[in-house]
N, C-alpha and C positions, 0 to 999 in steps of 0.2 A: 504494500500500500504506500502510495506517495502522499505528500503533504496535502495536496488538494482533496484527495479522497478522504483523508482523515478529517479535514476541516468540514467537508460536506456531511460526514457522518455525525459530527457533533452538532446537535441542535438543542434548543430549549431556551430557557430564560436564565439570564445571569443574575436576576433579582434574588434567587435562592442563595447564591454565593454572596451577594451583597448583604443579605440579612445575616448570614453566618458570620461575616466579618463585623457587621454592626453589633452583634451580640457579644463580641469579645470585649469591647470597651466597658460596657456596663458590668460585665462579670468581674473584670479587674477592679473597677471602681467600687463595687460592693465589697469585694475582698479587702480592699484598703480601708474602707470606712469601718467595717467590723473589726479588723485587726487593730486599727488605731484606737477604737473605743475600748477594746479589751486591754490594751496597753494603758490607757488613761485610767480605767477603773482599777487596774492593779496598782497604779501609783497613788490614786486618791479615791479610795473606796467610798468615801462619804458623798461623792458626786455621782454615784452610779445612776440614780433616777434621772437626773438632769442629762447626763451623757447618753443614757439609753434613749431618751426621747429625741435628742438631737441626732442620734444614729439612725432612728427610723425615718426621720425627715430626710436625712442624707441619702438613705437607701431609696426612698420614694423618688427623689429628684434624679438619682442615677438610673433607676429603672425606667424613667420617662424616656431616656435615650433609646432603650430597647423598643419602646412603643413607637418611637419615631422611625426606627429601622423597619418594624413590621409594616407601618403605614406606607413607607416608601416602597417596600417590596410589593405591596398590593397595588400601589398607584402605577408602578412601571411594569406590572404583570408578573404573576408567578408562573 
C-alpha cells in the first residue's frame, strides 16, 4: 500500500481526537488542584473546611474546560 491508498482508507472525524486531547488539560488541572489542597491541609489542618470548599470550586471551573471540549467536538461533528 502506498501513501495515497492509506490516506484514502483513513476517514472519519478528527473531533474525536480533539476531544481526547481536550480532556487531558482538565485531568491534569484537577490532579493539581486536589494535590495542592491535600498539601495545604497537611500543613494547616484547621483550614480544611475552607480549603475543601475552594477545591470544589476549582474543580468545577477546571471541568468546565472539558465541557467546552465536548461542545466543540459536537459542533464540528463527531
